[in-house]
GUTORNU-775488 format. One line per 2 residues: their letters; for each residue z, y, x of N, C-alpha, C. Coordinates in pm, whole numbers, plus 32768, in hexadecimal, padded with zeros to 4 digits. Layout:
<recs>
A = Z:Y:X:Z:Y:X:Z:Y:X  ...
</recs>
This chain:
<recs>
MP = 5D19:C027:A59A:5D4E:C07D:A605:5DAA:C0E7:A5C9  5E14:C10F:A611:5E6F:C174:A5DC:5E2D:C1FB:A5D0
KK = 5E5E:C24A:A571:5E2B:C2D1:A563:5E60:C327:A5D5  5E09:C374:A610:5E31:C3C6:A682:5E70:C448:A652
PS = 5EF1:C45C:A674:5F31:C4D8:A64C:5EFF:C54D:A69F  5F18:C5C4:A66F:5EF0:C63B:A6B7:5F40:C648:A738
VS = 5EFE:C67A:A7A1:5F43:C690:A821:5F55:C725:A83B  5F47:C776:A7D1:5F4B:C806:A7E3:5FD8:C83B:A7F5
SA = 603E:C7ED:A7CD:60C7:C81E:A7DA:6122:C7AD:A806  6193:C7D1:A842:61F1:C76C:A871:6236:C72B:A7FB
PT = 6249:C6A8:A7FE:628C:C663:A78F:6321:C683:A78C  635B:C679:A717:63EA:C68D:A705:6432:C608:A718
LG = 649A:C609:A76B:64E3:C58F:A78C:6564:C585:A73E  6592:C507:A72D:6615:C4ED:A6F2:6651:C472:A734
NV = 66D2:C476:A754:6715:C407:A799:6762:C3AE:A739  6764:C32B:A75A:67BB:C2CC:A715:6811:C287:A77E
IL = 6895:C288:A768:68F4:C248:A7C3:6950:C1EF:A76F  695A:C171:A794:69B4:C113:A751:6A32:C101:A7A5
TM = 6AA3:C0F2:A763:6B1F:C0D8:A7AC:6B7D:C085:A756  6BCE:C035:A79A:6C34:BFE4:A756:6CB9:C02D:A751
GD = 6CBB:C0A9:A780:6D35:C0F7:A77D:6D93:C0DD:A7F0  6D69:C088:A850:6DC1:C064:A8BE:6D99:C0A6:A942
RP = 6D3C:C107:A93D:6D10:C14B:A9B6:6D10:C1E3:A9A2  6D7F:C21D:A978:6D7E:C2AD:A95C:6D60:C302:A9D5
VE = 6D8F:C2D9:AA4B:6D76:C326:AAC5:6CE2:C322:AAE8  6CA7:C2AA:AADF:6C19:C29B:AB01:6BC0:C2E5:AA9E
VA = 6BE3:C2DD:AA1D:6B94:C324:A9B8:6B9A:C3BA:A9D0  6C0F:C3ED:A9F0:6C1D:C47C:AA0B:6BC8:C4A6:AA82
AL = 6BC5:C452:AAEB:6B73:C471:AB61:6ADF:C46F:AB3F  6AB6:C40E:AAED:6A29:C407:AAC5:6A02:C482:AA74
LE = 6A55:C4A8:AA15:6A36:C51E:A9C3:6A32:C59D:AA18  6A87:C5A4:AA7C:6A84:C618:AAD6:69FE:C61D:AB21
SV = 69CD:C5A7:AB4C:694D:C5A4:AB93:68D9:C5C7:AB35  68E7:C5A6:AAB4:6881:C5CC:AA52:6885:C663:AA3A
EK = 68FD:C699:AA32:690C:C728:AA18:68D4:C77D:AA8A  68D6:C746:AB04:68A6:C790:AB79:6810:C785:AB8D
QD = 67CA:C740:AB36:673B:C731:AB46:66F3:C7B6:AB3A  6685:C7C3:AB86:6634:C83C:AB7E:660A:C853:AAED
GG = 661E:C8CE:AABE:65FD:C8ED:AA34:6672:C8DA:A9D5  66E3:C8AA:AA09:6759:C899:A9B5:675E:C80F:A975
PV = 67CE:C7EE:A934:67DD:C76A:A8F8:677C:C755:A884  674E:C6DA:A875:66F7:C6B7:A805:674E:C67A:A797
PT = 671F:C679:A71B:676D:C63D:A6AE:6796:C5AE:A6D2  6815:C58E:A6C1:684A:C50E:A6ED:68A0:C4CF:A680
VV = 6887:C44F:A666:68D6:C402:A607:6925:C39B:A656  69A9:C39B:A648:69FE:C335:A684:6A30:C2DA:A615
IG = 6A12:C258:A622:6A35:C1F6:A5BB:6AB0:C1A7:A5EA  6B1C:C1AD:A59E:6B91:C15A:A5B9:6B81:C0D4:A574
QG = 6B72:C06C:A5C4:6B56:BFE7:A58D:6BD7:BFA4:A55D  6BFF:BFC4:A4E1:6C77:BF8B:A4AA:6CF5:BFBB:A4ED
AP = 6CF0:C031:A528:6D63:C067:A571:6D67:C0FD:A560  6DE0:C138:A55F:6DEB:C1C9:A556:6DB7:C20C:A5D5
LP = 6D81:C282:A5C5:6D4B:C2CC:A636:6DAF:C336:A663  6DB1:C353:A6E6:6E03:C3C4:A716:6DC3:C447:A6E9
PM = 6E08:C4B5:A6F7:6DCD:C537:A6D3:6D49:C54E:A71D  6CE6:C582:A6D6:6C61:C598:A70C:6C40:C62C:A710
PD = 6BE7:C656:A76B:6BBA:C6E3:A76D:6B78:C709:A6E8  6B74:C789:A6CB:6B3E:C7B9:A64C:6AAB:C794:A639
WV = 6A61:C785:A6A8:69D2:C76B:A69D:69B3:C6D6:A68B  6A1A:C682:A683:6A08:C5F1:A674:6A25:C5C8:A5E4
DA = 69CE:C574:A5AD:69E0:C53A:A529:6A28:C4B4:A53B  6AA7:C4B0:A518:6AF9:C438:A52B:6AF9:C3E5:A4AB
VE = 6AD8:C364:A4B9:6AD0:C309:A447:6B29:C290:A463  6B8B:C276:A40F:6BE3:C204:A41F:6BBE:C199:A3B8
LT = 6B8D:C127:A3E9:6B6B:C0B8:A392:6BE7:C062:A378  6BEC:C024:A304:6C5F:BFD0:A2E4:6C5B:BF4A:A32A
EN = 6BE6:BF23:A35F:6BDA:BEA5:A3A7:6B76:BEB4:A418  6B80:BE58:A477:6B22:BE55:A4E7:6AA0:BE14:A4B8
LG = 6A35:BE60:A4B3:69B4:BE2D:A484:6962:BDF1:A4F5  6998:BDEC:A56E:694A:BDBD:A5DF:68F3:BE2D:A616
IP = 68B5:BE14:A688:6865:BE7B:A6C9:67EE:BEA6:A674  6798:BE49:A647:6725:BE77:A5F9:674C:BEB6:A574
GG = 67B1:BE7D:A530:67DB:BEB5:A4B0:6815:BF40:A4C0  6867:BF54:A528:689F:BFD8:A542:6834:C03E:A565
RN = 67D3:C014:A5B6:6766:C070:A5D9:6719:C099:A55C  6702:C03B:A502:66B9:C05C:A488:6700:C0C7:A436
VG = 6786:C0C0:A432:67D2:C127:A3EC:67BE:C1AF:A42F  67C4:C1B0:A4B4:67B0:C22D:A4FD:6726:C266:A4EA
VQ = 66C1:C20E:A4ED:6637:C23C:A4D9:6628:C279:A44E  6660:C238:A3E9:6654:C26C:A361:669A:C2F3:A355
RL = 670A:C302:A39B:6752:C382:A398:66FA:C3F1:A3D1  66B4:C3D2:A43F:6659:C435:A479:65DF:C44B:A420
RD = 65AC:C3DF:A3E4:6539:C3EC:A38C:6558:C447:A316  65D2:C43F:A2E3:65F9:C491:A271:65F5:C527:A290
RG = 65FD:C549:A311:65F3:C5D6:A338:6569:C60D:A31C  6504:C5B9:A32C:647B:C5E0:A310:6434:C628:A380
DI = 6475:C639:A3F5:6436:C686:A460:6436:C63E:A4E6  6454:C5BC:A4E8:645E:C571:A566:63DC:C523:A57E
DV = 639E:C53B:A5F0:6322:C4F7:A615:6339:C47E:A66E  63A2:C482:A6C2:63BC:C418:A723:6451:C3F7:A720
VV = 6471:C376:A713:64FB:C347:A714:651D:C315:A7A0  658A:C34A:A7D9:65BA:C321:A85D:6639:C2CE:A848
VL = 663D:C256:A882:66B1:C1FD:A876:66F4:C1F1:A8FF  6778:C207:A902:67C3:C205:A980:683E:C1AD:A971
DD = 685C:C15C:A9D8:68D6:C10C:A9DB:6950:C168:A9E4  69BD:C141:A9A1:6A32:C198:A99D:6A7D:C19F:AA21
DG = 6A64:C13F:AA7C:6AA5:C146:AB00:6A43:C172:AB6D  69D4:C1AD:AB45:6976:C1E5:ABA6:6983:C27C:ABA9
LL = 6936:C2BB:AC02:692B:C34C:AC02:68A8:C374:AC43  687F:C3EE:AC2A:6801:C422:AC5F:681D:C473:ACDD
PR = 67FC:C43F:AD55:681A:C486:ADD0:67BD:C4FD:ADEA  6749:C4FD:ADA9:66EB:C56C:ADBA:66EE:C5C6:AD40
QD = 66DE:C648:AD54:66E0:C6A6:ACE5:6659:C6B5:ACA1  65F1:C67B:ACDD:656C:C68E:ACA4:653A:C615:AC57
TM = 6590:C5B4:AC3C:6563:C538:ABFC:6527:C552:AB72  6569:C5A0:AB1F:6535:C5BB:AA99:64B0:C606:AAA0
QL = 64A3:C660:AB03:6424:C6A7:AB12:63B5:C648:AB3E  63D5:C5E9:AB95:6373:C584:ABBE:6345:C531:AB46
IR = 63A2:C511:AAED:637E:C4C6:AA74:631F:C518:AA1D  633F:C597:AA09:62E8:C5ED:A9B8:625B:C5F2:A9F3
EA = 6253:C604:AA75:61D0:C60E:AAB6:6183:C58B:AAAB  61C9:C51A:AABC:6185:C498:AAB6:6145:C481:AA2F
FA = 618E:C49C:A9C2:6157:C482:A93D:60F3:C4ED:A913  6105:C568:A942:60A7:C5D3:A91E:6020:C5C0:A960
TS = 601E:C589:A9D9:5FA0:C57E:AA23:5F5C:C4F6:AA13  5F9E:C495:A9D4:5F64:C410:A9C3:5F6E:C3E6:A931
PQ = 5F09:C404:A8E1:5F0E:C3E5:A852:5F1D:C34F:A833  5EF2:C2FA:A890:5EF7:C26A:A87A:5F7F:C22E:A8A0
LG = 5FD7:C280:A8DB:6057:C24F:A90A:60B6:C239:A895  60E9:C1BE:A889:6146:C19E:A81D:61D5:C195:A849
VV = 61ED:C15C:A8C1:6276:C147:A8F2:627A:C165:A987  62E6:C1A4:A9B3:6302:C1B9:AA41:6387:C176:AA62
GF = 6389:C123:AACA:6404:C0E6:AAFA:6434:C12A:AB78  64B7:C143:AB82:64F1:C186:ABF6:6506:C122:AC67
RI = 6517:C158:ACDE:6547:C107:AD4F:65DF:C10A:AD4D  661D:C096:AD54:66AF:C08B:AD56:66DE:C07F:ADE6
ED = 6737:C0D9:AE0F:6770:C0D1:AE95:6808:C0C2:AE8B  6843:C07A:AEEC:68D4:C067:AEEC:691A:C0DB:AF32
EE = 699D:C0CC:AF48:69EC:C137:AF84:69BD:C15B:B010  697C:C0FD:B055:694B:C115:B0DD:68BA:C144:B0DE
GL = 6881:C15A:B06A:67F7:C187:B061:6791:C119:B06D  67BD:C09B:B062:6763:C029:B06F:6739:BFF5:AFE7
TQ = 66BE:BFC4:AFDF:6689:BF89:AF64:667A:BEF3:AF77  66BF:BEA5:AF24:66B7:BE14:AF2D:662C:BDE5:AF02
RR = 6601:BD77:AF3D:657D:BD41:AF1F:656B:BD25:AE8A  65D7:BCF2:AE4A:65CD:BCCF:ADBC:65BD:BD4A:AD63
HV = 65D4:BDC1:AD9B:65C6:BE3C:AD4E:653B:BE79:AD5A  64E1:BE36:AD9E:6456:BE63:ADA4:6405:BE09:AD48
PR = 63D2:BE3B:ACD8:6398:BDE6:AC70:6309:BDB7:AC8C  62F7:BD7A:AD00:6276:BD3D:AD20:6290:BCD0:AD87
LR = 6232:BC73:AD96:6244:BC05:ADF4:6240:BC36:AE84  61EA:BC96:AEA2:61E3:BCD0:AF28:6249:BD40:AF31
AS = 62C5:BD19:AF4F:6335:BD76:AF45:636E:BDA0:AFCC  6327:BD85:B038:635E:BDA2:B0BC:636B:BE37:B0D8
DP = 631C:BE8A:B094:6321:BF1A:B0AB:634A:BF61:B02B  63CC:BF77:B015:63F9:BFB7:AF9A:63D1:C049:AF8F
MR = 63A2:C086:AFFD:637B:C112:AFFA:62EC:C126:AFCB  62A7:C0B8:AFAE:621C:C0C2:AF7E:621A:C0C0:AEE6
SS = 61E7:C12B:AEAC:61D5:C131:AE1B:6156:C0E6:ADF4  6154:C0AF:AD7C:60DD:C065:AD50:60E3:C04A:ACBA
KV = 6071:C021:AC84:606F:BFED:ABFC:60AC:BF61:ABFF  60FA:BF3F:AB99:6142:BEC0:AB94:6138:BE86:AB08
TT = 6175:BE0F:AAF7:616F:BDCB:AA76:61F4:BDCA:AA2C  625C:BE02:AA67:62DD:BE0D:AA24:632B:BE80:AA64
FL = 63A7:BE94:AA39:63F8:BF03:AA6D:648A:BEDC:AA63  64DF:BF26:AAA9:656D:BF0A:AAAB:65B5:BF58:AA3E
GG = 661C:BF16:AA06:6665:BF56:A999:66BF:BFC7:A9C6  66EC:BFC5:AA44:674E:C027:AA73:671F:C0B6:AA6F
GH = 669E:C0CC:AA87:6667:C152:AA84:65D3:C14D:AA66  65AB:C180:A9F3:651D:C181:A9D0:6503:C1EB:A966
AI = 6485:C20A:A951:645C:C26C:A8ED:63E6:C234:A89E  63E9:C245:A81B:6382:C20E:A7C2:634C:C27C:A768
RM = 62C9:C283:A75D:628C:C2E1:A6FF:62B4:C2B8:A670  62E5:C315:A622:6313:C2F6:A59B:62A3:C2BA:A546
SV = 6229:C2E7:A55A:61BA:C2B2:A50B:619F:C21F:A52A  61C5:C1F2:A5A2:61B9:C163:A5C3:621D:C113:A570
ID = 6299:C144:A567:62FD:C0FF:A515:62CF:C0FC:A483  6298:C16A:A454:6266:C16E:A3CB:61F8:C107:A3B4
EV = 61A6:C0F1:A41B:6134:C095:A40E:615B:C003:A41D  61AA:BFE2:A483:61C5:BF54:A4A0:6248:BF23:A468
GD = 629F:BF7D:A439:631D:BF55:A3FE:6393:BF65:A45C  640A:BF4D:A426:6486:BF5F:A470:649C:BEEF:A4D6
FP = 6508:BEFD:A522:6535:BE90:A577:6565:BE1D:A51E  6557:BD9F:A54C:657B:BD2C:A4F9:6613:BD19:A4F0
AP = 664F:BD4B:A485:66E0:BD49:A476:671E:BCBD:A480  66DC:BC51:A44D:6719:BBCC:A459:672E:BB9E:A4E9
FF = 66E7:BBD8:A549:66F9:BBAF:A5D5:6786:BBD2:A607  67C1:BC3D:A5D5:6847:BC6D:A5F7:684F:BC9A:A689
YA = 682A:BC44:A6E5:682A:BC67:A774:67CD:BC07:A7BC  6779:BC3C:A815:671D:BBF2:A86D:668F:BBE9:A833
HE = 6630:BC15:A884:65A0:BC0A:A86A:656E:BC65:A7FB  65C4:BCBE:A7C5:6594:BD17:A75D:652A:BD77:A793
ET = 6537:BD9F:A814:64D1:BDF8:A84E:644C:BDAF:A85F  644F:BD31:A888:63D2:BCE6:A897:638D:BCD5:A811
DF = 63DA:BCB7:A7AA:63A2:BCAA:A724:635B:BD2B:A6FC  639D:BD9C:A712:6361:BE1D:A6EF:62E8:BE3A:A748
AW = 62F2:BE18:A7C8:6284:BE33:A825:6207:BDE5:A7FF  6216:BD67:A7DB:61A1:BD17:A7B6:615C:BD50:A73B
RT = 61AA:BD7E:A6DA:616E:BDBC:A664:6127:BE3E:A688  6161:BE88:A6E4:6127:BF07:A710:60A1:BEF0:A756
LD = 609E:BE8F:A7B1:6021:BE6F:A7F7:5FB7:BE3D:A796  5FDF:BDEB:A737:5F7F:BDB3:A6D8:5F44:BE20:A67F
AG = 5F8F:BE8D:A66C:5F5D:BEFE:A61D:5F05:BF5B:A670  5EF7:BF3F:A6F3:5E9B:BF8C:A746:5EDA:BFF9:A79A
WD = 5F5F:C006:A797:5FA1:C06E:A7E5:5FBD:C03F:A874  5FD5:C09F:A8CD:5FF9:C083:A958:6091:C088:A96A
IE = 60C1:C038:A9CB:614D:C03D:A9F5:614D:C058:AA8B  619E:C0B8:AAB8:61A2:C0DA:AB46:6230:C0CE:AB7D
YR = 6239:C09D:ABF7:62B4:C0A2:AC46:62A9:C11B:ACA0  630B:C176:AC95:6306:C1F2:ACE3:637A:C1F4:AD45
AD = 635A:C1EE:ADC6:63C1:C1EC:AE2E:6409:C271:AE3C  63CA:C2DE:AE0E:6408:C362:AE1D:6466:C385:ADAB
MV = 6467:C335:AD42:64C6:C346:ACD4:6539:C2E5:ACEC  65AC:C317:AD12:6617:C2C3:AD47:6691:C2C5:ACEC
LR = 66C7:C24F:ACD3:674A:C241:AC95:67A5:C1FE:ACF9  6810:C242:AD1E:6872:C204:AD79:68D1:C1AF:AD25
HP = 68E2:C133:AD4F:692F:C0D2:AD00:697D:C077:AD5E  69FC:C058:AD3F:6A48:BFFF:AD96:6A03:BF78:ADA6
RT = 6A0C:BF40:AE1C:69D1:BEBC:AE33:6A21:BE54:ADE4  69DE:BE0A:AD90:6A1F:BDA7:AD3A:69CA:BD2A:AD33
SP = 6A03:BCC0:ACFC:69BA:BC44:ACE1:69A3:BC38:AC4C  692A:BC15:AC21:6913:BC07:AB91:696A:BB9A:AB53
AR = 6996:BB39:ABA3:69E8:BACC:AB71:6A76:BAF8:AB50  6A95:BB7C:AB63:6B1C:BBAC:AB42:6B35:BBA6:AAAD
HA = 6ACA:BBA7:AA5D:6ADA:BB9F:A9CC:6AF9:BB10:A9A3  6B5C:BAFE:A94B:6B89:BA78:A926:6B19:BA25:A8E8
AY = 6AC2:BA66:A89D:6A58:BA1C:A858:69D4:BA1C:A8A5  69D8:BA3E:A925:695D:BA4F:A972:6902:B9D5:A96B
YR = 6932:B961:A996:68DB:B8EB:A9A1:68A6:B8C0:A918  68FD:B8C2:A8B4:68D3:B898:A82E:6869:B8F7:A7F7
NV = 6883:B97A:A7FE:6825:B9DB:A7C5:67A1:B9DD:A810  67A7:B9D4:A896:672C:B9D4:A8E5:66D1:B961:A8BA
AR = 670A:B8EA:A8AA:66B9:B876:A885:6688:B880:A7F5  66E2:B89E:A799:66BB:B8A7:A70C:664F:B910:A6F6
NR = 6664:B986:A731:6607:B9F4:A71A:6582:B9DC:A75F  6581:B992:A7CC:6502:B972:A80D:64AD:B917:A7B3
VW = 64EF:B8B9:A771:64A8:B863:A711:6473:B8B8:A69E  64C8:B90F:A668:649B:B966:A5FB:6428:B9BF:A627
LA = 6431:B9F3:A6A0:63C7:BA49:A6D5:6341:B9FF:A6D5  6342:B985:A709:62C7:B936:A70E:6294:B915:A682
RR = 62EE:B8EE:A62A:62C5:B8C9:A5A2:628F:B940:A554  62C4:B9B5:A570:6299:BA2E:A528:6213:BA62:A559
HL = 61F9:BA5A:A5DC:618C:BAAA:A612:6120:BA62:A662  6137:B9E9:A68F:60D3:B9A7:A6E2:606F:B957:A68F
PA = 5FF1:B952:A6BA:5F94:B8F4:A67D:5FCE:B866:A687  5FB2:B812:A624:5FF1:B78E:A61A:5FE2:B73D:A69A
AL = 5F6E:B746:A6DB:5F55:B6F6:A753:5FB0:B71C:A7C7  5FE3:B799:A7C7:6035:B7C8:A837:60CA:B7B3:A821
VP = 60F3:B795:A7A7:6183:B786:A78B:61C2:B718:A7E0  618C:B69C:A7E1:61CC:B635:A834:61C0:B650:A8CA
VY = 6156:B693:A8F4:6146:B6B5:A982:61B4:B716:A9AC  61C4:B780:A95D:6229:B7E7:A97B:62B5:B7AB:A97E
LG = 62D8:B75F:A918:635F:B727:A911:6377:B6BD:A97B  630F:B670:A99B:631D:B60A:AA03:6334:B649:AA8B
IW = 62EB:B6B4:AAAA:62FC:B6F8:AB2B:6388:B731:AB36  63BA:B770:AACB:643D:B7AE:AAD3:64AD:B746:AAD7
AL = 649A:B6D4:AA96:64FE:B669:AAA1:6505:B636:AB30  648F:B626:AB6F:648B:B5F8:ABF9:64CC:B65D:AC57
LT = 64AD:B6DE:AC45:64E8:B746:AC99:6580:B749:AC8A  65AF:B736:AC11:6640:B735:ABFB:6682:B6C4:AC47
MV = 6644:B64D:AC45:667D:B5DB:AC8E:667C:B5F5:AD26  6611:B633:AD56:6606:B64F:ADE5:6672:B6B2:AE12
RR = 6692:B712:ADBC:66F4:B778:ADDD:6784:B742:ADD8  6796:B6CC:ADA1:6816:B684:ADA0:688B:B6DA:AD71
PP = 688C:B700:ACF1:68FE:B74A:ACBC:697A:B6F0:ACB9  69F1:B729:ACA9:6A69:B6D5:AC9F:6A5D:B678:AC26
LS = 6AA7:B609:AC2B:6A9C:B5A5:ABC1:6AB6:B5E1:AB37  6B1B:B638:AB2E:6B37:B678:AAAD:6AC2:B6CE:AA7F
GL = 6A84:B714:AAE0:6A10:B765:AABF:699A:B711:AA95  6987:B69F:AAD6:6919:B646:AAB5:6928:B60E:AA28
RA = 69A2:B5E8:AA05:69BB:B5B6:A97E:699D:B622:A916  69CB:B69E:A934:69B1:B70C:A8D8:691C:B728:A8CD
WW = 68D5:B71D:A93E:6845:B737:A93E:67FC:B6D3:A8E5  6819:B653:A8F7:67D6:B5EF:A8A4:67FF:B5FB:A812
GG = 687C:B621:A7F9:68A6:B637:A770:6857:B6A8:A730  6844:B715:A77B:67F5:B784:A74A:6762:B75F:A737
FF = 672D:B70F:A794:66A1:B6E5:A78C:6688:B69A:A709  66DD:B639:A6EB:66C8:B5EB:A672:66E9:B63A:A5F4
EG = 6741:B69C:A600:6759:B6F6:A58F:66DB:B746:A571  6696:B774:A5DB:661A:B7BD:A5C8:65AD:B769:A589
VR = 65AA:B6E8:A5AB:6548:B68D:A56F:656A:B673:A4DD  65EB:B667:A4C2:6619:B63C:A43E:6619:B6AC:A3D7
TP = 6633:B726:A402:6644:B794:A3A4:65CC:B7F2:A3A8  65A3:B827:A335:652E:B880:A332:6551:B90D:A35F
CP = 64ED:B952:A393:64FB:B9E0:A3B2:6476:BA23:A38F  645B:BA2F:A30D:63D9:BA65:A2E2:63D0:BAFA:A2FF
PR = 6359:BB37:A2F1:62DC:BAF3:A2CF:6293:BAC2:A34C  6237:BA63:A33B:61E2:BA38:A3A9:6161:BA89:A3A7
RP = 614B:BAD3:A412:60D2:BB24:A422:609F:BB12:A4AF  6057:BAA3:A4C9:602A:BA87:A551:5FCF:BAF3:A587
MR = 5FE3:BB15:A606:5F8F:BB79:A646:5F00:BB46:A654  5EA5:BBA3:A65F:5E18:BB80:A670:5E00:BB4B:A6FD
WR = 5D9A:BAF7:A70B:5D7B:BABF:A78F:5D51:BB2D:A7F0  5D18:BB98:A7BE:5CF5:BC05:A81A:5D72:BC49:A851
TV = 5DE3:BC44:A806:5E61:BC77:A83B:5E96:BC1A:A8A7  5E86:BB96:A893:5EAB:BB36:A8FA:5E5E:BB53:A97A
WR = 5DDD:BB6C:A96D:5D8A:BB88:A9E2:5DB2:BC0D:AA23  5DD1:BC70:A9CF:5DFC:BCF1:AA04:5E7D:BCE2:AA55
MT = 5EDD:BC96:AA22:5F5A:BC80:AA6A:5F42:BC33:AAEB  5EE3:BBD7:AAE9:5EC1:BB8C:AB61:5E88:BBE8:ABCB
RL = 5E32:BC44:ABA2:5DF8:BCA4:AC00:5E61:BD03:AC38  5EC9:BD1D:ABEA:5F36:BD72:AC19:5F95:BD25:AC76
GR = 5F7D:BCA4:AC89:5FCA:BC58:ACE9:6038:BC01:ACAF  6045:BC00:AC2A:60AF:BBAC:ABF0:607E:BB71:AB6C
PP = 6038:BAFF:AB71:600E:BABE:AAF4:6087:BA94:AAA3  607D:BA90:AA1D:60F2:BA74:A9CA:6119:B9E0:A9C8
VI = 6126:B9A6:AA3E:615B:B91D:AA4A:61CB:B91A:AAB0  61EA:B98F:AAEE:6253:B996:AB53:628D:BA22:AB59
</recs>
């Protein structure tokens, strides 16, 4: 079981924002919403993924990488930058084209982690420009009511907060994934270590309505990383069940022919190439996830 931190004081937050350098207006709006948070802006690291960054406010730590390390690799750089400060208890990750419509979001995060020692990760509710939350943005099978907060088995990458001690315990995001399923990989390790993950409807990130398939490598990475996810973390008996169910669901959803080819190419790449280490979750974690409403086969 995880060690319970003290709840006597509010945790210190630090933000990580990744950008490709092509959204300067959106990044500026996001930083403005961070600066307006109750209690003032929190320490923020903006990572330029192989691209130069526009001028940043004085309170922002701007880091320009020489190459795009992908989402998990870039986040790891940001986390390490915050870790080097020595005073960050909770890492907040925000999409560069999102913004915080409420001024009390950072305070809600502080209160959540201060009052719940077992809490490892908090996932935000993502709303579009019209204030609507898409079903796919609610990280549970019973997603009809996005305004209901609950314990869950995964979280969304666009807006979430992680206790730094959880990252220290379970490790970084899986950099080889580059894009897709890196949050699920981290979530499964977090649950297996005994921590809780919560979806909080009152912590909101406003984000333009988009399709995940907008990324060129979407179908390939989704399939490859799902195979790696299963091989890394599932008990051996569940690996073929998990992959079989997702292959069937993919066929039912009828992606375009080009997407289907990319998906199968990624699937066999995941089978063919290693993504160590293999650390299967305990069966009691499987049962815990089942009780939370999402067994690790779907």
